[in-house]
C-alpha beads as a LAMMPS data file, in Angstrom:
LAMMPS data file: protein, C-alpha beads

317 atoms
316 bonds

1 atom types
1 bond types

-500.0 500.0 xlo xhi
-500.0 500.0 ylo yhi
-500.0 500.0 zlo zhi

Masses

1 110.0

Atoms # bond

1 1 1 27.164 -329.746 -382.329
2 1 1 29.280 -327.523 -384.502
3 1 1 32.296 -328.748 -382.553
4 1 1 32.992 -327.524 -379.160
5 1 1 33.290 -330.265 -376.567
6 1 1 36.800 -329.561 -375.265
7 1 1 36.523 -331.520 -372.034
8 1 1 34.458 -334.009 -370.206
9 1 1 31.807 -331.656 -368.971
10 1 1 31.790 -328.687 -371.290
11 1 1 28.470 -330.120 -372.459
12 1 1 26.916 -328.528 -369.408
13 1 1 27.870 -325.006 -370.387
14 1 1 25.443 -324.558 -373.329
15 1 1 22.348 -325.753 -371.463
16 1 1 21.206 -322.350 -370.127
17 1 1 21.492 -320.922 -373.667
18 1 1 19.451 -323.862 -374.941
19 1 1 16.616 -323.042 -372.577
20 1 1 16.701 -319.359 -373.517
21 1 1 16.491 -320.354 -377.168
22 1 1 13.560 -322.659 -376.443
23 1 1 11.665 -319.944 -374.630
24 1 1 12.217 -317.444 -377.437
25 1 1 10.994 -319.929 -380.021
26 1 1 7.964 -321.300 -378.158
27 1 1 9.714 -324.574 -377.416
28 1 1 10.452 -325.233 -381.082
29 1 1 13.905 -326.477 -380.230
30 1 1 16.611 -326.709 -382.835
31 1 1 20.061 -328.158 -382.325
32 1 1 20.936 -328.932 -378.730
33 1 1 24.412 -329.964 -379.600
34 1 1 26.513 -326.945 -379.078
35 1 1 29.743 -327.193 -380.876
36 1 1 31.884 -329.885 -380.164
37 1 1 35.413 -330.340 -380.115
38 1 1 37.442 -332.948 -378.557
39 1 1 40.517 -333.843 -376.813
40 1 1 44.161 -334.510 -377.428
41 1 1 45.970 -337.737 -377.222
42 1 1 49.134 -337.973 -375.222
43 1 1 52.172 -340.026 -376.112
44 1 1 52.627 -341.055 -372.507
45 1 1 50.510 -343.857 -371.077
46 1 1 49.555 -344.161 -367.405
47 1 1 50.823 -346.973 -365.261
48 1 1 48.783 -350.128 -365.717
49 1 1 45.651 -350.008 -363.576
50 1 1 44.275 -353.131 -361.952
51 1 1 40.770 -353.582 -360.590
52 1 1 40.796 -353.259 -356.817
53 1 1 44.457 -352.200 -356.760
54 1 1 44.128 -348.483 -357.401
55 1 1 42.989 -345.697 -355.100
56 1 1 40.524 -342.938 -355.859
57 1 1 43.373 -340.407 -355.694
58 1 1 45.309 -342.313 -358.375
59 1 1 42.268 -342.303 -360.628
60 1 1 41.828 -338.593 -359.895
61 1 1 45.350 -337.961 -361.189
62 1 1 44.509 -339.973 -364.303
63 1 1 41.394 -337.822 -364.828
64 1 1 43.525 -334.674 -364.536
65 1 1 45.884 -336.021 -367.194
66 1 1 42.942 -336.869 -369.431
67 1 1 41.590 -333.332 -368.992
68 1 1 44.936 -331.812 -370.009
69 1 1 45.105 -334.090 -373.054
70 1 1 41.562 -333.072 -373.925
71 1 1 42.548 -329.422 -373.980
72 1 1 45.483 -330.121 -376.292
73 1 1 43.340 -332.258 -378.573
74 1 1 40.938 -329.356 -378.922
75 1 1 43.653 -327.426 -380.755
76 1 1 44.104 -330.225 -383.306
77 1 1 40.395 -330.650 -383.919
78 1 1 40.208 -327.101 -385.290
79 1 1 42.152 -328.326 -388.323
80 1 1 39.223 -330.459 -389.511
81 1 1 36.061 -329.913 -391.524
82 1 1 33.211 -332.415 -391.401
83 1 1 29.541 -333.207 -391.991
84 1 1 27.105 -333.242 -389.095
85 1 1 23.587 -334.665 -389.041
86 1 1 21.269 -333.701 -386.193
87 1 1 18.040 -335.577 -385.584
88 1 1 15.612 -334.393 -382.933
89 1 1 12.456 -335.901 -381.525
90 1 1 9.958 -334.227 -379.235
91 1 1 8.547 -336.673 -376.703
92 1 1 5.249 -336.928 -374.826
93 1 1 4.893 -337.801 -371.160
94 1 1 5.271 -341.509 -371.898
95 1 1 8.470 -341.013 -373.877
96 1 1 6.824 -341.537 -377.265
97 1 1 7.902 -339.347 -380.179
98 1 1 5.379 -336.685 -381.215
99 1 1 7.552 -335.170 -383.933
100 1 1 10.800 -335.917 -385.710
101 1 1 13.078 -333.564 -387.617
102 1 1 16.624 -333.688 -388.947
103 1 1 19.108 -331.219 -390.372
104 1 1 22.455 -331.889 -392.023
105 1 1 25.291 -329.391 -391.978
106 1 1 28.543 -328.949 -393.814
107 1 1 30.964 -327.551 -391.246
108 1 1 33.968 -325.683 -392.620
109 1 1 36.842 -323.590 -391.335
110 1 1 36.643 -319.873 -392.075
111 1 1 39.313 -317.605 -390.668
112 1 1 40.145 -319.984 -387.849
113 1 1 36.633 -320.861 -386.714
114 1 1 34.091 -323.531 -387.561
115 1 1 31.101 -322.232 -389.532
116 1 1 28.156 -324.415 -390.507
117 1 1 26.105 -324.419 -393.692
118 1 1 22.821 -326.350 -393.624
119 1 1 22.663 -328.586 -396.699
120 1 1 19.666 -330.850 -396.038
121 1 1 16.408 -330.940 -394.073
122 1 1 14.854 -334.302 -393.219
123 1 1 17.510 -335.883 -395.452
124 1 1 16.360 -333.933 -398.514
125 1 1 18.436 -331.206 -400.210
126 1 1 17.430 -327.639 -399.440
127 1 1 15.350 -325.713 -401.915
128 1 1 17.145 -323.201 -404.116
129 1 1 15.835 -320.369 -401.941
130 1 1 16.938 -322.021 -398.684
131 1 1 20.360 -322.865 -400.106
132 1 1 20.806 -319.249 -401.190
133 1 1 20.100 -318.079 -397.635
134 1 1 22.742 -320.443 -396.298
135 1 1 25.268 -319.212 -398.851
136 1 1 24.455 -315.621 -397.941
137 1 1 25.207 -316.439 -394.312
138 1 1 28.605 -317.876 -395.256
139 1 1 29.461 -314.874 -397.417
140 1 1 28.625 -312.513 -394.568
141 1 1 31.106 -314.341 -392.341
142 1 1 33.797 -314.168 -395.023
143 1 1 33.291 -310.456 -395.640
144 1 1 33.172 -309.690 -391.921
145 1 1 36.441 -311.482 -391.269
146 1 1 38.096 -310.115 -394.426
147 1 1 37.250 -306.531 -393.449
148 1 1 38.104 -306.977 -389.785
149 1 1 40.516 -304.351 -388.487
150 1 1 43.602 -305.379 -386.551
151 1 1 42.032 -303.975 -383.394
152 1 1 38.809 -305.945 -383.938
153 1 1 40.754 -309.107 -384.659
154 1 1 42.830 -308.707 -381.493
155 1 1 39.702 -308.144 -379.421
156 1 1 38.039 -311.248 -380.898
157 1 1 41.092 -313.453 -380.361
158 1 1 41.523 -312.171 -376.813
159 1 1 37.906 -313.097 -376.053
160 1 1 38.382 -316.552 -377.589
161 1 1 41.472 -317.121 -375.454
162 1 1 39.571 -315.950 -372.388
163 1 1 36.725 -318.364 -373.157
164 1 1 39.152 -321.265 -373.617
165 1 1 40.875 -320.524 -370.334
166 1 1 37.501 -320.439 -368.605
167 1 1 36.749 -323.849 -370.103
168 1 1 40.101 -325.150 -368.865
169 1 1 39.337 -323.966 -365.330
170 1 1 35.985 -325.712 -365.449
171 1 1 37.473 -328.962 -366.746
172 1 1 40.160 -329.042 -364.073
173 1 1 37.519 -328.904 -361.356
174 1 1 35.965 -332.141 -362.594
175 1 1 38.777 -334.136 -360.952
176 1 1 37.978 -332.582 -357.554
177 1 1 34.193 -332.790 -357.852
178 1 1 33.876 -336.600 -357.909
179 1 1 34.811 -339.834 -356.233
180 1 1 36.112 -342.228 -358.886
181 1 1 36.072 -346.008 -359.138
182 1 1 37.635 -348.249 -361.765
183 1 1 34.682 -350.404 -362.866
184 1 1 36.425 -352.567 -365.448
185 1 1 38.945 -352.741 -368.252
186 1 1 37.046 -353.176 -371.529
187 1 1 37.635 -353.194 -375.280
188 1 1 35.886 -350.422 -377.210
189 1 1 36.185 -350.221 -380.994
190 1 1 39.169 -352.559 -380.823
191 1 1 41.052 -350.475 -378.244
192 1 1 41.598 -351.264 -374.575
193 1 1 39.968 -348.766 -372.221
194 1 1 39.633 -348.090 -368.529
195 1 1 35.954 -347.768 -367.561
196 1 1 35.611 -345.350 -364.657
197 1 1 32.503 -344.436 -362.675
198 1 1 32.230 -341.002 -361.065
199 1 1 29.821 -339.997 -358.294
200 1 1 29.585 -336.524 -356.715
201 1 1 32.111 -335.980 -353.945
202 1 1 30.568 -334.835 -350.643
203 1 1 31.876 -331.479 -349.492
204 1 1 33.073 -330.354 -352.932
205 1 1 33.543 -326.576 -353.024
206 1 1 33.343 -325.181 -356.573
207 1 1 35.488 -322.276 -357.740
208 1 1 34.394 -321.903 -361.375
209 1 1 30.908 -320.402 -361.652
210 1 1 29.585 -323.411 -363.614
211 1 1 31.272 -326.055 -361.454
212 1 1 28.438 -325.682 -358.933
213 1 1 26.340 -327.835 -361.300
214 1 1 28.745 -330.796 -361.223
215 1 1 27.258 -332.401 -358.066
216 1 1 23.970 -332.675 -359.971
217 1 1 25.511 -335.186 -362.388
218 1 1 27.109 -338.614 -362.286
219 1 1 28.948 -340.203 -365.187
220 1 1 30.833 -343.169 -366.587
221 1 1 33.850 -342.500 -368.807
222 1 1 35.869 -344.795 -371.067
223 1 1 39.561 -343.794 -371.233
224 1 1 41.834 -345.112 -373.961
225 1 1 44.632 -346.970 -372.186
226 1 1 47.314 -346.177 -374.758
227 1 1 46.481 -342.523 -375.433
228 1 1 45.180 -341.441 -371.993
229 1 1 42.242 -339.926 -373.835
230 1 1 38.547 -340.151 -373.068
231 1 1 36.702 -341.875 -375.909
232 1 1 33.187 -342.233 -374.534
233 1 1 31.179 -340.458 -371.861
234 1 1 27.775 -341.292 -370.427
235 1 1 26.263 -338.767 -368.016
236 1 1 23.031 -338.609 -366.041
237 1 1 21.271 -335.851 -364.095
238 1 1 20.711 -337.098 -360.530
239 1 1 19.181 -333.937 -359.077
240 1 1 17.241 -331.027 -360.570
241 1 1 19.507 -328.429 -362.181
242 1 1 18.120 -324.877 -362.073
243 1 1 19.199 -321.636 -363.725
244 1 1 17.803 -318.479 -362.182
245 1 1 14.743 -318.393 -359.950
246 1 1 12.169 -319.240 -362.639
247 1 1 14.288 -319.380 -365.808
248 1 1 14.903 -323.069 -366.470
249 1 1 15.074 -326.482 -364.856
250 1 1 16.682 -329.681 -366.078
251 1 1 15.042 -332.639 -364.372
252 1 1 16.494 -335.763 -362.814
253 1 1 16.882 -338.570 -365.317
254 1 1 18.050 -336.446 -368.248
255 1 1 20.917 -338.164 -370.099
256 1 1 23.735 -337.408 -372.486
257 1 1 26.288 -339.631 -374.200
258 1 1 29.300 -338.754 -376.335
259 1 1 31.498 -341.099 -378.369
260 1 1 34.727 -340.170 -380.138
261 1 1 36.853 -341.757 -382.846
262 1 1 40.538 -341.637 -383.760
263 1 1 41.210 -339.795 -387.043
264 1 1 44.442 -339.835 -389.067
265 1 1 46.192 -341.362 -386.071
266 1 1 46.618 -337.866 -384.629
267 1 1 43.365 -336.589 -383.137
268 1 1 40.142 -337.721 -381.444
269 1 1 36.966 -336.313 -382.969
270 1 1 33.253 -336.722 -382.176
271 1 1 31.501 -339.694 -383.708
272 1 1 28.129 -339.416 -381.989
273 1 1 26.435 -337.205 -379.404
274 1 1 23.089 -338.009 -377.815
275 1 1 20.919 -335.960 -375.451
276 1 1 17.662 -336.861 -373.754
277 1 1 16.416 -333.827 -371.854
278 1 1 13.425 -333.492 -369.543
279 1 1 13.099 -329.832 -368.699
280 1 1 10.931 -326.833 -367.924
281 1 1 11.399 -323.259 -369.132
282 1 1 10.131 -320.414 -366.950
283 1 1 6.431 -320.905 -366.172
284 1 1 5.811 -322.974 -369.300
285 1 1 4.930 -326.632 -369.236
286 1 1 7.487 -329.417 -369.058
287 1 1 8.934 -330.678 -372.313
288 1 1 11.121 -333.595 -373.333
289 1 1 13.368 -333.926 -376.361
290 1 1 15.818 -336.490 -377.636
291 1 1 18.529 -335.523 -380.064
292 1 1 21.282 -337.452 -381.764
293 1 1 24.121 -335.914 -383.747
294 1 1 26.430 -337.984 -385.923
295 1 1 29.661 -336.876 -387.579
296 1 1 31.389 -338.056 -390.753
297 1 1 33.579 -337.044 -393.689
298 1 1 36.375 -335.570 -391.594
299 1 1 38.925 -333.761 -393.742
300 1 1 41.993 -331.905 -392.635
301 1 1 41.787 -328.239 -393.548
302 1 1 44.649 -326.835 -395.623
303 1 1 45.983 -323.845 -393.743
304 1 1 47.267 -322.300 -396.972
305 1 1 43.794 -322.225 -398.529
306 1 1 42.797 -318.728 -399.618
307 1 1 39.181 -317.732 -398.885
308 1 1 37.543 -315.005 -400.965
309 1 1 33.941 -313.742 -401.215
310 1 1 31.932 -314.919 -404.231
311 1 1 32.038 -311.471 -405.726
312 1 1 35.821 -311.708 -405.963
313 1 1 35.955 -315.109 -407.648
314 1 1 37.309 -314.744 -411.146
315 1 1 38.581 -311.218 -410.587
316 1 1 42.091 -310.496 -411.682
317 1 1 44.616 -309.548 -409.027

Bonds

1 1 1 2
2 1 2 3
3 1 3 4
4 1 4 5
5 1 5 6
6 1 6 7
7 1 7 8
8 1 8 9
9 1 9 10
10 1 10 11
11 1 11 12
12 1 12 13
13 1 13 14
14 1 14 15
15 1 15 16
16 1 16 17
17 1 17 18
18 1 18 19
19 1 19 20
20 1 20 21
21 1 21 22
22 1 22 23
23 1 23 24
24 1 24 25
25 1 25 26
26 1 26 27
27 1 27 28
28 1 28 29
29 1 29 30
30 1 30 31
31 1 31 32
32 1 32 33
33 1 33 34
34 1 34 35
35 1 35 36
36 1 36 37
37 1 37 38
38 1 38 39
39 1 39 40
40 1 40 41
41 1 41 42
42 1 42 43
43 1 43 44
44 1 44 45
45 1 45 46
46 1 46 47
47 1 47 48
48 1 48 49
49 1 49 50
50 1 50 51
51 1 51 52
52 1 52 53
53 1 53 54
54 1 54 55
55 1 55 56
56 1 56 57
57 1 57 58
58 1 58 59
59 1 59 60
60 1 60 61
61 1 61 62
62 1 62 63
63 1 63 64
64 1 64 65
65 1 65 66
66 1 66 67
67 1 67 68
68 1 68 69
69 1 69 70
70 1 70 71
71 1 71 72
72 1 72 73
73 1 73 74
74 1 74 75
75 1 75 76
76 1 76 77
77 1 77 78
78 1 78 79
79 1 79 80
80 1 80 81
81 1 81 82
82 1 82 83
83 1 83 84
84 1 84 85
85 1 85 86
86 1 86 87
87 1 87 88
88 1 88 89
89 1 89 90
90 1 90 91
91 1 91 92
92 1 92 93
93 1 93 94
94 1 94 95
95 1 95 96
96 1 96 97
97 1 97 98
98 1 98 99
99 1 99 100
100 1 100 101
101 1 101 102
102 1 102 103
103 1 103 104
104 1 104 105
105 1 105 106
106 1 106 107
107 1 107 108
108 1 108 109
109 1 109 110
110 1 110 111
111 1 111 112
112 1 112 113
113 1 113 114
114 1 114 115
115 1 115 116
116 1 116 117
117 1 117 118
118 1 118 119
119 1 119 120
120 1 120 121
121 1 121 122
122 1 122 123
123 1 123 124
124 1 124 125
125 1 125 126
126 1 126 127
127 1 127 128
128 1 128 129
129 1 129 130
130 1 130 131
131 1 131 132
132 1 132 133
133 1 133 134
134 1 134 135
135 1 135 136
136 1 136 137
137 1 137 138
138 1 138 139
139 1 139 140
140 1 140 141
141 1 141 142
142 1 142 143
143 1 143 144
144 1 144 145
145 1 145 146
146 1 146 147
147 1 147 148
148 1 148 149
149 1 149 150
150 1 150 151
151 1 151 152
152 1 152 153
153 1 153 154
154 1 154 155
155 1 155 156
156 1 156 157
157 1 157 158
158 1 158 159
159 1 159 160
160 1 160 161
161 1 161 162
162 1 162 163
163 1 163 164
164 1 164 165
165 1 165 166
166 1 166 167
167 1 167 168
168 1 168 169
169 1 169 170
170 1 170 171
171 1 171 172
172 1 172 173
173 1 173 174
174 1 174 175
175 1 175 176
176 1 176 177
177 1 177 178
178 1 178 179
179 1 179 180
180 1 180 181
181 1 181 182
182 1 182 183
183 1 183 184
184 1 184 185
185 1 185 186
186 1 186 187
187 1 187 188
188 1 188 189
189 1 189 190
190 1 190 191
191 1 191 192
192 1 192 193
193 1 193 194
194 1 194 195
195 1 195 196
196 1 196 197
197 1 197 198
198 1 198 199
199 1 199 200
200 1 200 201
201 1 201 202
202 1 202 203
203 1 203 204
204 1 204 205
205 1 205 206
206 1 206 207
207 1 207 208
208 1 208 209
209 1 209 210
210 1 210 211
211 1 211 212
212 1 212 213
213 1 213 214
214 1 214 215
215 1 215 216
216 1 216 217
217 1 217 218
218 1 218 219
219 1 219 220
220 1 220 221
221 1 221 222
222 1 222 223
223 1 223 224
224 1 224 225
225 1 225 226
226 1 226 227
227 1 227 228
228 1 228 229
229 1 229 230
230 1 230 231
231 1 231 232
232 1 232 233
233 1 233 234
234 1 234 235
235 1 235 236
236 1 236 237
237 1 237 238
238 1 238 239
239 1 239 240
240 1 240 241
241 1 241 242
242 1 242 243
243 1 243 244
244 1 244 245
245 1 245 246
246 1 246 247
247 1 247 248
248 1 248 249
249 1 249 250
250 1 250 251
251 1 251 252
252 1 252 253
253 1 253 254
254 1 254 255
255 1 255 256
256 1 256 257
257 1 257 258
258 1 258 259
259 1 259 260
260 1 260 261
261 1 261 262
262 1 262 263
263 1 263 264
264 1 264 265
265 1 265 266
266 1 266 267
267 1 267 268
268 1 268 269
269 1 269 270
270 1 270 271
271 1 271 272
272 1 272 273
273 1 273 274
274 1 274 275
275 1 275 276
276 1 276 277
277 1 277 278
278 1 278 279
279 1 279 280
280 1 280 281
281 1 281 282
282 1 282 283
283 1 283 284
284 1 284 285
285 1 285 286
286 1 286 287
287 1 287 288
288 1 288 289
289 1 289 290
290 1 290 291
291 1 291 292
292 1 292 293
293 1 293 294
294 1 294 295
295 1 295 296
296 1 296 297
297 1 297 298
298 1 298 299
299 1 299 300
300 1 300 301
301 1 301 302
302 1 302 303
303 1 303 304
304 1 304 305
305 1 305 306
306 1 306 307
307 1 307 308
308 1 308 309
309 1 309 310
310 1 310 311
311 1 311 312
312 1 312 313
313 1 313 314
314 1 314 315
315 1 315 316
316 1 316 317
C-alpha cells in the first residue's frame, strides 16, 4: 500500500492507474494497494447515538467529522516507518487461485515521504543482486532529494499540497453521496464502535472529478465511538465502473476491506487491506485478482535523523 489512504474512499483514486499498469505488463499485476495512510483521532466525541433514534442527517454530520479527523490523522501517519507484506492471487472464473505471489517491503521516511525497499519475495530474502538493485533505488532517491534546488523543492511541495487538497475535496463529498443508517453498536478490538451502512443517494451531483464513481459503491464503516475515527471499512462495487471508452472496467461484486489499529495512543494506522477485483482492461479478457496487505513493526521516525548517501558514510565533515 505504501501508505496513502487518507480518507474513506481514497482507495478509489488509484484504480485507473492500476489498470494502466496491468495493461502495460500483460496483466502481470503487482501491488494493488496504493499507499495508504490513515486518519486522525479527535479528542471530542459525538453525542451518544442510539439505534432508531438518529436521523440520516445526524449520521451525515458524524461522517463529515470523521472525514476531517481522517485528514488530520494523515499528517501524523507520515511520522511512522513500517513493514508491509503484500500477497496476491490470480483467480480463474470459478474464483480458484491460479497463482500466488508475495512481496515484503521495508517502508521508510526519506525527506518527508514514504519510500519502500523490497526485502523479501515469497517470504524468502532477496538475492544479493536483487537487494543491490533495491539499495540503488533508495540511494537515487536520497541523492535526488539532497541535490534538489530550492525552486524544485517548492514546486514538489506545492504539488503535494495540491494533491492533498484534491483528496480533501473528494473525501468531503462522501457525506453528500450516500444515505446512511446506523446498523448497530458493536465492539471491535475491544473498542466500542458505531457500525454504519451507506447506500448511494439518489440525485447526488458530484463536484470532484472522481466523486462521480461514488454511486457505483456501497459500504459499511465502523467508527470508533471515543475517537470519532473510522477503524474498519468494507466496500462493494454495485455497478460497473468504467474509465474511458475502452480503457478499463471494474465489475459488480468487486470488494475491498480496510482495517486500522491504534498506535502509541496517538494515531490510527493500517493493519490490513484486502482487495478482490473482477475487471477488464481495454479489449483484453476479464481477469480477477485478490490481494491482501498486512502492516507491522510501526516505528516513529526521528525527525532529527540525518540521511546521507552511502558514498558519504564515513567521510569526515
